ZAMARGU-4260 file (C-alpha; in steps of 0.2 Angstrom, whole numbers, plus 5000, padded with zeros to 4 digits):
<rodrens>
0) 5083/5014/5099 | 5079/4996/5094 | 5067/4992/5080 | 5055/4977/5084 | 5045/4969/5070
5) 5033/4954/5071 | 5041/4941/5060 | 5028/4929/5052 | 5041/4915/5050 | 5046/4915/5068
10) 5028/4919/5074 | 5033/4932/5086 | 5040/4950/5088 | 5059/4950/5086 | 5073/4963/5085
15) 5077/4968/5068 | 5095/4966/5062 | 5099/4969/5044 | 5110/4956/5035 | 5122/4970/5031
20) 5126/4984/5043 | 5119/5000/5038 | 5109/4993/5024 | 5091/4987/5022 | 5083/4978/5007
25) 5065/4976/5007 | 5053/4968/4994 | 5034/4970/4994 | 5021/4961/4983 | 5013/4974/4972
30) 4997/4974/4962 | 4990/4963/4948 | 4985/4977/4935 | 4969/4971/4928 | 4957/4983/4937
35) 4956/4998/4948 | 4965/4996/4965 | 4952/4993/4980 | 4955/4999/4997 | 4962/4982/5002
40) 4975/4984/4989 | 4980/5001/4996 | 4983/4995/5014 | 5000/4986/5011 | 5006/5001/5000
45) 5002/5013/5014 | 5009/5002/5028 | 5025/4998/5019 | 5027/5016/5014 | 5027/5021/5032
50) 5039/5007/5037 | 5051/5012/5023 | 5050/5031/5029 | 5055/5024/5046 | 5069/5013/5039
55) 5077/5028/5030 | 5078/5038/5046 | 5087/5023/5054 | 5099/5017/5041 | 5110/5025/5028
60) 5105/5014/5013 | 5087/5007/5010 | 5082/4999/4994 | 5063/4996/4992 | 5057/4985/4978
65) 5038/4983/4974 | 5033/4973/4958 | 5019/4975/4945 | 5011/4959/4940 | 5006/4962/4922
70) 5004/4944/4916 | 4991/4934/4924 | 4975/4925/4921 | 4964/4939/4928 | 4971/4951/4915
75) 4968/4938/4902 | 4950/4936/4908 | 4947/4955/4908 | 4954/4957/4890 | 4942/4943/4884
80) 4927/4951/4894 | 4930/4969/4888 | 4938/4967/4871 | 4952/4979/4877 | 4970/4973/4873
85) 4980/4966/4887 | 4993/4980/4884 | 4980/4993/4885 | 4973/4986/4901 | 4989/4984/4910
90) 4996/5002/4905 | 4979/5010/4910 | 4977/5002/4926 | 4996/5004/4931 | 4995/5023/4928
95) 4979/5024/4938 | 4987/5014/4952 | 5002/5026/4952 | 4991/5041/4953 | 4979/5034/4966
100) 4993/5029/4977 | 5002/5046/4975 | 4986/5054/4980 | 4986/5044/4997 | 5004/5052/5000
105) 5014/5036/4996 | 5032/5038/4989 | 5037/5028/4974 | 5048/5012/4978 | 5066/5013/4972
110) 5063/4999/4960 | 5046/4994/4952 | 5049/4979/4940 | 5036/4972/4929 | 5034/4953/4927
115) 5034/4954/4908 | 5052/4962/4909 | 5059/4946/4918 | 5052/4931/4908 | 5070/4925/4904
120) 5075/4925/4922 | 5059/4915/4926 | 5063/4902/4912 | 5081/4901/4920 | 5074/4898/4937
125) 5062/4884/4930 | 5077/4876/4922 | 5087/4876/4938 | 5073/4868/4948 | 5071/4854/4935
130) 5089/4851/4935 | 5090/4850/4954 | 5075/4838/4955 | 5063/4850/4962 | 5052/4852/4947
135) 5046/4841/4933 | 5038/4842/4916 | 5021/4836/4912 | 5018/4823/4899 | 5003/4818/4889
140) 4988/4830/4892 | 5000/4840/4903 | 5013/4843/4890 | 5019/4861/4891 | 5017/4861/4910
145) 5031/4862/4923 | 5027/4859/4941 | 5036/4861/4957 | 5038/4845/4967 | 5032/4850/4985
150) 5038/4833/4992 | 5056/4836/4986 | 5057/4849/5000 | 5053/4837/5014 | 5047/4845/5030
155) 5053/4862/5025 | 5037/4867/5015 | 5024/4875/5025 | 5035/4883/5038 | 5029/4901/5034
160) 5010/4897/5035 | 5011/4884/5049 | 4999/4873/5039 | 4998/4854/5040 | 4999/4843/5025
165) 4980/4842/5022 | 4978/4860/5025 | 4991/4864/5012 | 4982/4855/4999 | 4965/4862/5004
170) 4972/4880/5006 | 4980/4880/4988 | 4962/4882/4982 | 4966/4872/4966 | 4960/4856/4958
175) 4971/4841/4961 | 4974/4839/4943 | 4978/4821/4937 | 4995/4827/4929 | 5001/4832/4947
180) 5013/4819/4955 | 5007/4826/4972 | 4991/4836/4975 | 5001/4850/4983 | 5013/4853/4968
185) 5011/4870/4960 | 5013/4876/4942 | 5029/4885/4937 | 5025/4886/4919 | 5009/4883/4909
190) 5006/4882/4890 | 4999/4897/4880 | 4994/4890/4863 | 4994/4903/4849 | 4976/4898/4844
195) 4970/4902/4862 | 4975/4921/4860 | 4985/4921/4876 | 5001/4930/4880 | 5016/4918/4878
200) 5034/4916/4877 | 5045/4902/4868 | 5053/4891/4881 | 5061/4873/4881 | 5044/4867/4887
205) 5034/4875/4872 | 5026/4892/4871 | 5019/4897/4888 | 5018/4909/4902 | 5024/4909/4920
210) 5014/4903/4935 | 5010/4918/4947 | 5023/4913/4961 | 5038/4913/4949 | 5040/4932/4946
215) 5043/4937/4964 | 5057/4925/4967 | 5066/4931/4951 | 5063/4949/4953 | 5068/4950/4972
220) 5085/4941/4968 | 5088/4953/4953 | 5086/4969/4963 | 5090/4963/4981 | 5101/4947/4979
225) 5097/4929/4984 | 5097/4934/5002 | 5089/4950/5008 | 5081/4957/5024 | 5062/4959/5023
230) 5048/4952/5012 | 5031/4960/5015 | 5013/4959/5009 | 4995/4956/5014 | 4991/4942/5025
235) 4981/4933/5011 | 4998/4931/5002 | 5006/4920/5016 | 4999/4904/5008 | 5001/4899/4994
240) 5011/4914/4986 | 5024/4917/4999 | 5026/4899/5004 | 5029/4895/4986 | 5041/4909/4984
245) 5052/4902/4998 | 5051/4884/4990 | 5057/4891/4973 | 5071/4902/4980 | 5078/4891/4993
250) 5078/4875/4982 | 5090/4884/4970 | 5102/4890/4983 | 5093/4907/4987 | 5096/4908/5006
255) 5106/4898/5018 | 5102/4904/5035 | 5083/4904/5036 | 5077/4907/5019 | 5080/4920/5005
260) 5071/4933/5015 | 5077/4935/5033 | 5060/4942/5040 | 5042/4942/5034 | 5029/4955/5038
265) 5011/4954/5034 | 4997/4966/5036 | 4980/4960/5042 | 4964/4958/5032 | 4952/4972/5028
270) 4933/4972/5030 | 4921/4986/5024 | 4906/4992/5033 | 4908/4977/5045 | 4907/4964/5031
275) 4918/4956/5018 | 4920/4968/5004 | 4909/4963/4990 | 4901/4972/4975 | 4885/4964/4978
280) 4884/4971/4996 | 4888/4989/4990 | 4903/4990/5001 | 4917/4987/4987 | 4927/5003/4988
285) 4940/5007/4975 | 4953/5020/4979 | 4949/5030/4963 | 4931/5031/4968 | 4934/5036/4986
290) 4945/5050/4980 | 4930/5058/4972 | 4922/5060/4990 | 4937/5061/5002 | 4954/5068/5002
295) 4968/5056/5000 | 4976/5061/5016 | 4960/5056/5025 | 4960/5039/5017 | 4978/5037/5023
300) 4974/5042/5041 | 4960/5030/5041 | 4971/5016/5036 | 4984/5020/5049 | 4973/5022/5064
305) 4972/5003/5065 | 4988/4993/5069 | 4994/4985/5053 | 4993/4967/5059 | 4975/4969/5065
310) 4959/4967/5055 | 4953/4983/5049 | 4935/4988/5047 | 4935/5002/5034 | 4920/5013/5034
315) 4915/5029/5026 | 4910/5035/5044 | 4928/5032/5048 | 4934/5042/5033 | 4923/5057/5039
320) 4930/5055/5056 | 4948/5055/5049 | 4944/5071/5039 | 4938/5080/5054 | 4953/5075/5063
325) 4964/5082/5050 | 4954/5098/5050 | 4959/5100/5068 | 4977/5098/5064 | 4977/5109/5048
330) 4966/5122/5058 | 4980/5124/5071 | 4993/5125/5057 | 4983/5138/5048 | 4984/5149/5063
335) 5003/5149/5064 | 5007/5150/5045 | 5018/5165/5049 | 5028/5154/5061 | 5043/5145/5052
340) 5046/5127/5057 | 5064/5123/5059 | 5073/5108/5049 | 5072/5094/5061 | 5074/5075/5064
345) 5058/5068/5071 | 5060/5067/5090 | 5063/5051/5099 | 5046/5051/5106 | 5038/5052/5089
350) 5048/5036/5084 | 5043/5026/5099 | 5027/5019/5092 | 5034/5015/5075 | 5049/5006/5082
355) 5037/4994/5091 | 5032/4984/5076 | 5025/4999/5067 | 5012/5004/5080 | 5004/5018/5070
360) 4990/5021/5082 | 5002/5025/5096 | 5012/5037/5084 | 4995/5046/5079 | 4992/5048/5098
365) 5009/5057/5099 | 5003/5069/5085 | 4988/5074/5096 | 5000/5078/5110 | 5010/5089/5098
370) 4994/5097/5093 | 4989/5101/5111 | 5006/5109/5113 | 5004/5119/5098 | 4987/5125/5103
375) 4993/5130/5120 | 5009/5139/5114 | 5008/5157/5118 | 5025/5164/5113 | 5035/5163/5097
380) 5048/5151/5104 | 5035/5138/5110 | 5026/5140/5094 | 5041/5136/5083 | 5046/5121/5094
385) 5028/5114/5094 | 5025/5117/5075 | 5042/5109/5071 | 5039/5094/5082 | 5022/5091/5075
390) 5027/5092/5057 | 5043/5082/5059 | 5033/5068/5068 | 5019/5069/5055 | 5031/5067/5041
395) 5036/5050/5047 | 5018/5045/5044 | 5016/5054/5027 | 5004/5066/5035 | 5002/5085/5036
400) 5013/5089/5021 | 5000/5101/5013 | 4998/5119/5014 | 4984/5122/5027 | 4975/5134/5014
405) 4976/5121/5001 | 4969/5108/5013 | 4954/5118/5017 | 4950/5125/5000 | 4954/5109/4990
410) 4946/5107/4973 | 4928/5111/4968 | 4917/5097/4965 | 4909/5096/4948 | 4897/5110/4946
415) 4903/5118/4962 | 4910/5135/4966 | 4929/5137/4963 | 4940/5147/4974 | 4938/5164/4964
420) 4919/5163/4965 | 4920/5160/4984 | 4932/5174/4987 | 4921/5186/4977 | 4906/5181/4987
425) 4915/5183/5004 | 4921/5200/4998 | 4903/5205/4993 | 4897/5199/5011 | 4911/5210/5018
430) 4904/5225/5009 | 4886/5221/5014 | 4891/5219/5032 | 4900/5236/5032 | 4884/5244/5025
435) 4874/5235/5039 | 4865/5225/5026 | 4865/5209/5037 | 4851/5201/5028 | 4862/5200/5012
440) 4877/5194/5022 | 4867/5180/5029 | 4860/5175/5012 | 4878/5174/5006 | 4883/5163/5021
445) 4869/5152/5018 | 4872/5151/4999 | 4890/5146/5002 | 4885/5133/5015 | 4873/5125/5002
450) 4888/5124/4991 | 4898/5115/5004 | 4908/5130/5010 | 4909/5135/5028 | 4914/5152/5034
455) 4924/5157/5049 | 4925/5175/5055 | 4940/5179/5066 | 4951/5194/5071 | 4961/5192/5055
460) 4946/5192/5044 | 4935/5178/5036 | 4942/5162/5031 | 4933/5147/5023 | 4934/5129/5020
465) 4925/5115/5011 | 4915/5103/5021
</rodrens>
C-alpha cells in the first residue's frame, strides 16, 4: 500500500519514498512557550501525531522530532509585562503545553530539543554562513547583528513559498532596516546588551541571541542529520520561517538533492466561530480553557473531522457534536465490555484514508462503518471481530482508547456530584422504585439531571453518564 502526501515544495500530491529504506525521519515545528497554547497551536500537534502513528505502522524505524522555542522576543515581552522571570514563564508554559497535548491524546515525540540547549550549534552555523559568503556582519548602528544575504542564493530563495521578489519582501513583515544590504535579508544573530536585561550569549559578534529561524536548522541536523525525510508545521510557517530554514541549511551543505528536507507538509489555517481567532471577538480558545468544558478526545475528533490541509472553522457547536459522536462509539463499546477484542493490526480498509494524504475524514467514516457492524453483531464471534476492527482502526487516529465507563462518568465539575454520590442516589432510587415510591424515584432522576447526570435504565440495571 502506497503512502501519498501533498508536498508543499513540489505543489502536488506525491508518493512518499524515505531517503533510507525502512526508516523515516520527521521534524515538526513546536511551540514558542510564552503563553497557553491556543487551539490553532494544537492542530499541527494532533495532525502530525496521527501521521506519525501511521508511519510507525508502515516502517520499522521512525524518529519524530518536535522542538520547543524558549528564546524569543515574545517571551521577553511577556516577562517584561508580567514581571515573571523568563525561566519561570518557559518552564510553566512548557509543562502546561505537555499536559494539554497529552489530554488531547497525543504521544510525545522521540526528541523534543529546546532552543536554549543548542546555542553553540547556532553560533557555529552563523560562522559557517559568514565564511561561505551567505551572511554578513552589521557595522555602525547595526554592530552586533548578523544577517543572511538572500541575493547570495540566486533564484533558489522562494521556491517553497512560490513568492515573487516583491512578495518576499512584503511577506517578511519586517521593516527594511537601513543596515540591511537587501530588504529581503533576515537576521541570524542580534545583540542583547546586558543593560537591556535580555537573554544573551557571548559570541564572536558580541553578546546576543539567535534569530527565530536559526534554531530549527540546527536542531533538525543535530537529531536527524543534514538530510531527512519530512518537515512539517502550520501553513503560516511556510514563509518566512521555513523558507529561511531552507536558505540557512542548504547554503552550508545541508541537502544536495532538493533541500535538507525531502518533503514538506503543512496543515491549513484555523478560524474560530467563522472568524479569525481574536480575544476581542471572544473566540480565542486556549486548549487549557476548552478542557474545562469538553473532553480532550472530543477536541481531538473535532480537529480531525476536517482534512488537515483545509481551513478549519473550529466552533463549540462542533465540539458538542464531536462529544455526541463519541458518546455513540463508547455507548456501543459499553454494551460489549464482556467481549474481549483481539490484538490486531489495523485492517487495510482502516488505512486507506490515511494513506491518501492523511485523509482523516475518510478514516473517521470507516470508524462509523465499524460501529454499524458492532451494533448489528448478534453472536460472540461477530462481536469480537467488530470490536477488534473498531478499536484497532480507532487507535490509528488516537481515539477510543478509554474505558467506556470512564468516558461517560468522567470527572465532576467544581461543586458537582462525584461518582460515589451519584451511585448512592441511584441506589436510593432503586429502593424507592422497589417500594413503588415512583415520586421519589422521579425526584432523584430530576436531581441528577440538574447536576448534569443522565440515567439509562436497561435490562442489566441503571447506568449513568455526564452530559
